[in-house]
ROSE-4610 file (N, C-alpha, C; in Angstrom, 1 decimal, always signed):
// ROSE-4610
residu = [M/M/M/K/K/K/R/R/R/K/K/K/E/E/E/V/V/V/K/K/K/Q/Q/Q/L/L/L/L/L/L/K/K/K/N/N/N/R/R/R/T/T/T/R/R/R/D/D/D/D/D/D/I/I/I/I/I/I/I/I/I/K/K/K/E/E/E/H/H/H/I/I/I/T/T/T/V/V/V/D/D/D/R/R/R/A/A/A/F/F/F/R/R/R/Q/Q/Q/I/I/I/P/P/P/E/E/E/I/I/I/L/L/L/I/I/I/I/I/I/E/E/E/N/N/N/I/I/I/L/L/L/N/N/N/P/P/P/A/A/A/N/N/N/L/L/L/I/I/I/R/R/R/I/I/I/K/K/K/D/D/D/E/E/E/E/E/E/A/A/A/K/K/K/R/R/R/L/L/L/N/N/N/H/H/H/Y/Y/Y/K/K/K/F/F/F/S/S/S/L/L/L/W/W/W/F/F/F/K/K/K/I/I/I/S/S/S/G/G/G/N/N/N/K/K/K/T/T/T/L/L/L/K/K/K/L/L/L/I/I/I/I/I/I/E/E/E/L/L/L/N/N/N/K/K/K/K/K/K/V/V/V/H/H/H/I/I/I/I/I/I/T/T/T/A/A/A/V/V/V/M/M/M/I/I/I/K/K/K/E/E/E/K/K/K/W/W/W/Q/Q/Q/R/R/R/K/K/K/V/V/V/L/L/L/K/K/K/W/W/W/K/K/K/R/R/R]
num = [1/1/1/2/2/2/3/3/3/4/4/4/5/5/5/6/6/6/7/7/7/8/8/8/9/9/9/10/10/10/11/11/11/12/12/12/13/13/13/14/14/14/15/15/15/16/16/16/17/17/17/18/18/18/19/19/19/20/20/20/21/21/21/22/22/22/23/23/23/24/24/24/25/25/25/26/26/26/27/27/27/28/28/28/29/29/29/30/30/30/31/31/31/32/32/32/33/33/33/34/34/34/35/35/35/36/36/36/37/37/37/38/38/38/39/39/39/40/40/40/41/41/41/42/42/42/43/43/43/44/44/44/45/45/45/46/46/46/47/47/47/48/48/48/49/49/49/50/50/50/51/51/51/52/52/52/53/53/53/54/54/54/55/55/55/56/56/56/57/57/57/58/58/58/59/59/59/60/60/60/61/61/61/62/62/62/63/63/63/64/64/64/65/65/65/66/66/66/67/67/67/68/68/68/69/69/69/70/70/70/71/71/71/72/72/72/73/73/73/74/74/74/75/75/75/76/76/76/77/77/77/78/78/78/79/79/79/80/80/80/81/81/81/82/82/82/83/83/83/84/84/84/85/85/85/86/86/86/87/87/87/88/88/88/89/89/89/90/90/90/91/91/91/92/92/92/93/93/93/94/94/94/95/95/95/96/96/96/97/97/97/98/98/98/99/99/99/100/100/100/101/101/101/102/102/102/103/103/103/104/104/104/105/105/105/106/106/106/107/107/107]
x = [+0.8/+0.0/+0.9/+0.5/+1.3/+1.1/+2.1/+2.1/+0.9/+0.5/-0.7/-2.0/-2.1/-3.3/-3.3/-2.1/-2.0/-2.3/-1.8/-2.1/-3.6/-4.2/-5.7/-6.4/-6.0/-6.6/-6.4/-5.3/-5.0/-5.8/-5.9/-6.6/-8.0/-8.6/-10.0/-10.3/-9.3/-9.5/-9.7/-10.2/-10.4/-9.6/-9.5/-8.7/-9.3/-10.6/-11.2/-10.9/-10.4/-10.0/-8.6/-7.8/-6.5/-6.4/-5.8/-5.6/-4.1/-3.6/-2.2/-2.1/-1.4/-1.3/-0.6/-1.0/-0.6/+0.9/+1.6/+3.1/+3.8/+3.1/+3.6/+3.7/+2.7/+2.7/+3.9/+4.4/+5.6/+6.8/+6.9/+8.0/+8.1/+7.0/+6.9/+7.5/+7.2/+7.8/+9.3/+9.8/+11.2/+11.9/+11.3/+11.9/+11.6/+10.9/+10.6/+9.9/+8.8/+8.0/+6.6/+6.3/+5.0/+3.8/+2.8/+1.6/+1.0/+1.0/+0.4/+1.2/+2.5/+3.3/+2.9/+2.6/+2.1/+0.8/-0.1/-1.5/-1.5/-0.8/-0.8/-0.2/+0.8/+1.3/+0.4/-0.4/-1.3/-2.5/-3.0/-4.2/-3.8/-2.6/-2.1/-0.8/-0.8/+0.4/+1.2/+1.3/+2.0/+3.5/+4.0/+5.5/+5.8/+4.9/+5.2/+6.2/+7.4/+8.4/+8.6/+8.2/+8.5/+7.4/+7.1/+6.1/+6.7/+6.5/+6.9/+5.7/+5.2/+4.1/+4.7/+3.9/+4.3/+3.2/+3.5/+2.5/+1.6/+0.3/-0.7/-1.1/-1.3/-1.6/-3.1/-3.9/-5.3/-5.9/-7.0/-7.6/-8.3/-8.2/-8.8/-8.1/-6.9/-6.1/-4.9/-4.4/-3.2/-2.2/-1.0/+0.1/+1.2/+1.6/+2.7/+3.7/+4.9/+5.9/+5.9/+5.8/+5.7/+6.8/+7.5/+8.5/+8.0/+8.0/+7.7/+8.9/+9.1/+10.2/+9.8/+10.5/+10.1/+10.9/+12.2/+13.1/+14.3/+15.3/+16.4/+17.1/+17.1/+17.9/+17.1/+15.8/+14.9/+13.8/+13.6/+12.5/+11.7/+10.4/+9.6/+9.1/+9.4/+9.0/+7.9/+6.8/+5.6/+5.3/+4.9/+4.4/+2.9/+2.1/+0.6/-0.1/-1.3/-2.2/-3.5/-4.0/-5.3/-6.4/-7.5/-8.8/-9.8/-10.7/-11.7/-11.0/-10.0/-9.2/-7.8/-7.0/-5.6/-4.9/-4.3/-3.6/-2.1/-1.6/-0.2/+0.5/+1.4/+2.0/+3.4/+4.1/+5.5/+5.7/+6.5/+6.9/+8.3/+9.2/+10.6/+11.0/+11.8/+12.4/+13.8/+14.1/+15.4/+16.2/+17.4/+18.3/+19.1/+19.1/+19.8/+21.3/+21.9/+23.4/+23.7/+22.9/+23.0/+22.7/+21.7/+21.3/+22.4/+23.0/+24.2/+25.3/+25.6/+26.6/+26.3/+25.1/+24.7/+24.8/+24.3/+24.4/+25.8/+26.7/+28.1/+28.7/+28.4/+28.9/+28.5/+27.2/+26.7/+27.4/+28.0/+28.6/+29.8]
y = [-1.2/+0.0/+1.2/+2.3/+3.5/+4.4/+5.2/+6.1/+7.0/+7.5/+8.4/+7.7/+6.4/+5.6/+5.3/+5.0/+4.8/+6.0/+7.2/+8.4/+8.7/+8.4/+8.6/+7.7/+6.5/+5.5/+6.0/+6.5/+7.0/+8.3/+9.2/+10.4/+10.2/+9.2/+8.9/+8.3/+8.1/+7.5/+8.5/+8.1/+8.9/+8.3/+9.0/+8.6/+7.2/+7.1/+5.8/+4.6/+4.9/+3.8/+3.2/+3.9/+3.5/+2.7/+1.5/+0.6/+0.3/+0.7/+0.5/-0.8/-1.8/-3.1/-2.9/-3.8/-3.8/-3.7/-4.6/-4.6/-3.3/-2.6/-1.3/-0.3/-0.3/+0.6/+0.5/-0.7/-0.9/-0.5/-1.0/-0.6/+0.9/+1.5/+3.0/+3.7/+3.3/+4.0/+3.8/+2.6/+2.3/+3.1/+3.2/+3.8/+5.3/+5.8/+7.3/+7.8/+7.1/+7.6/+8.0/+9.3/+9.7/+9.1/+8.7/+8.1/+9.1/+10.4/+11.4/+11.6/+11.3/+11.4/+10.3/+9.1/+8.0/+8.4/+8.8/+9.1/+10.2/+11.3/+12.5/+12.1/+11.3/+10.9/+9.9/+9.1/+8.3/+9.1/+10.0/+10.8/+11.9/+12.4/+13.4/+12.9/+12.1/+11.5/+12.4/+13.7/+14.6/+14.3/+13.8/+13.5/+12.1/+11.4/+10.0/+10.0/+9.4/+9.4/+8.1/+7.0/+5.7/+4.7/+3.8/+2.7/+1.4/+0.4/-1.0/-1.9/-2.6/-3.5/-4.7/-5.2/-6.4/-7.5/-8.7/-9.8/-9.8/-9.6/-9.7/-11.1/-11.5/-12.9/-13.2/-12.1/-12.3/-11.8/-12.4/-12.1/-10.7/-9.9/-8.6/-7.6/-7.8/-6.9/-6.5/-5.3/-4.8/-4.5/-4.8/-4.6/-3.8/-2.7/-1.8/-1.5/-1.2/-0.5/+0.9/+1.8/+3.3/+4.0/+4.9/+5.8/+7.2/+7.9/+9.3/+10.1/+11.2/+12.1/+13.0/+12.9/+13.6/+14.9/+14.8/+16.0/+15.7/+16.6/+16.4/+15.1/+14.6/+13.3/+12.2/+12.3/+11.3/+10.9/+9.6/+9.0/+8.0/+8.1/+7.1/+6.0/+4.8/+3.7/+3.0/+2.8/+2.1/+0.9/-0.2/-1.3/-1.4/-1.2/-1.2/-2.3/-2.6/-3.5/-2.7/-2.6/-1.9/-2.9/-2.7/-3.3/-2.2/-2.5/-1.4/-0.5/-1.0/-0.2/-0.2/+0.7/+0.8/+0.2/-1.0/-1.6/-1.3/-0.7/-0.3/-1.6/-2.2/-3.4/-3.1/-2.2/-1.8/-0.4/+0.3/+1.6/+1.8/+2.3/+2.5/+3.8/+4.5/+5.8/+5.5/+5.9/+5.6/+7.0/+6.9/+8.1/+7.9/+8.9/+8.8/+8.5/+9.1/+8.8/+7.4/+6.7/+5.3/+4.5/+4.9/+4.2/+4.1/+5.3/+5.4/+4.4/+4.4/+3.5/+2.1/+1.7/+0.3/-0.1/+0.8/+0.5/+0.4/+1.3/+1.3/+0.0/-0.5/-1.7/-3.0/-2.9/-4.1/-4.2/-3.2/-3.3/-4.1]
z = [+0.0/+0.0/+0.0/-0.7/-0.8/+0.4/+0.6/+1.8/+1.8/+0.7/+0.6/+1.0/+0.7/+1.0/+2.5/+3.1/+4.5/+5.3/+4.9/+5.5/+5.6/+4.5/+4.4/+5.4/+5.4/+6.4/+7.8/+8.1/+9.5/+9.8/+8.9/+9.1/+9.4/+8.9/+9.2/+10.5/+11.3/+12.7/+13.7/+14.9/+16.0/+17.2/+18.3/+19.5/+20.0/+19.9/+20.3/+19.4/+18.2/+17.3/+17.6/+18.5/+18.7/+20.0/+19.8/+20.9/+21.1/+22.2/+22.5/+23.4/+22.8/+23.5/+24.9/+25.8/+27.2/+27.3/+26.6/+26.7/+26.3/+25.4/+24.9/+26.1/+26.9/+28.0/+28.9/+29.2/+29.9/+29.1/+27.9/+27.0/+26.8/+26.6/+26.3/+27.5/+28.7/+29.9/+29.9/+29.6/+29.6/+28.5/+27.4/+26.2/+26.2/+27.2/+27.3/+26.1/+25.7/+24.5/+25.1/+25.1/+25.6/+24.8/+25.4/+24.7/+23.8/+24.2/+23.3/+22.0/+22.0/+20.8/+19.8/+20.3/+19.5/+18.9/+19.7/+19.3/+18.3/+18.6/+17.6/+16.3/+16.2/+14.9/+14.2/+14.9/+14.2/+13.6/+14.4/+14.0/+13.0/+13.0/+12.1/+11.5/+10.4/+9.9/+9.0/+9.2/+8.4/+8.4/+9.5/+9.6/+9.2/+8.6/+8.1/+7.0/+7.2/+6.2/+5.4/+6.1/+5.4/+5.9/+5.0/+5.3/+4.7/+5.5/+5.0/+5.3/+4.3/+4.5/+5.2/+6.2/+6.9/+6.6/+7.0/+6.8/+8.0/+7.8/+8.9/+9.1/+10.3/+10.7/+10.6/+10.5/+10.4/+9.1/+8.7/+7.4/+7.6/+6.5/+6.5/+7.4/+7.7/+8.6/+7.7/+8.0/+7.3/+8.4/+8.2/+9.1/+8.5/+9.2/+8.6/+9.7/+9.2/+10.0/+9.5/+10.4/+10.0/+10.7/+10.0/+10.6/+10.5/+11.7/+11.8/+12.2/+11.5/+11.8/+13.0/+14.1/+15.3/+15.4/+15.2/+15.2/+14.3/+14.3/+13.4/+13.6/+14.8/+15.0/+15.6/+15.6/+16.2/+15.2/+15.2/+14.4/+15.2/+15.2/+15.9/+14.9/+15.3/+14.5/+15.2/+14.5/+15.0/+14.2/+14.8/+14.0/+14.4/+13.4/+13.7/+12.9/+13.3/+12.6/+12.4/+11.2/+10.9/+10.6/+11.2/+10.7/+11.0/+11.9/+12.3/+13.3/+14.0/+14.9/+14.5/+15.2/+14.9/+16.2/+16.0/+17.1/+17.0/+18.1/+18.2/+18.8/+18.0/+18.4/+19.0/+18.4/+18.9/+18.7/+19.6/+19.5/+19.9/+19.0/+19.3/+18.8/+19.6/+19.2/+18.7/+17.5/+16.9/+16.8/+17.3/+17.3/+16.0/+15.2/+13.9/+14.0/+15.0/+15.2/+15.5/+16.3/+16.6/+15.3/+14.6/+13.4/+12.4/+12.2/+11.3/+11.7/+13.0/+13.5/+13.3/+13.5/+13.3/+11.8/+10.9/+9.5/+9.0/+9.5/+9.2/+9.6/+10.8/+11.3/+10.5/+10.0/+9.3/+7.9/+7.4/+6.1/+6.1]
């Protein structure tokens, strides 16, 4: 699915449509990601910079990895599953400096 289509799917959602999985609440606190940051980026996906289709385990569900630009050196990666609701499966804050080091090391 294209970024434009995913943005439109997300824009049509409300706060009540967003379900944050229980394990995310614990991880989010450890990773210092405010819940409001996740919700705002889902409801207003203007900062969406990259999308990767994932394989959904359920029929009529769509699963995506989404990257949102938060600041000059931070990107929020969310793994979500869409059906009637938006299920947040994973949330990770990526620091660009570390990402570059990891990619350099992999080469």
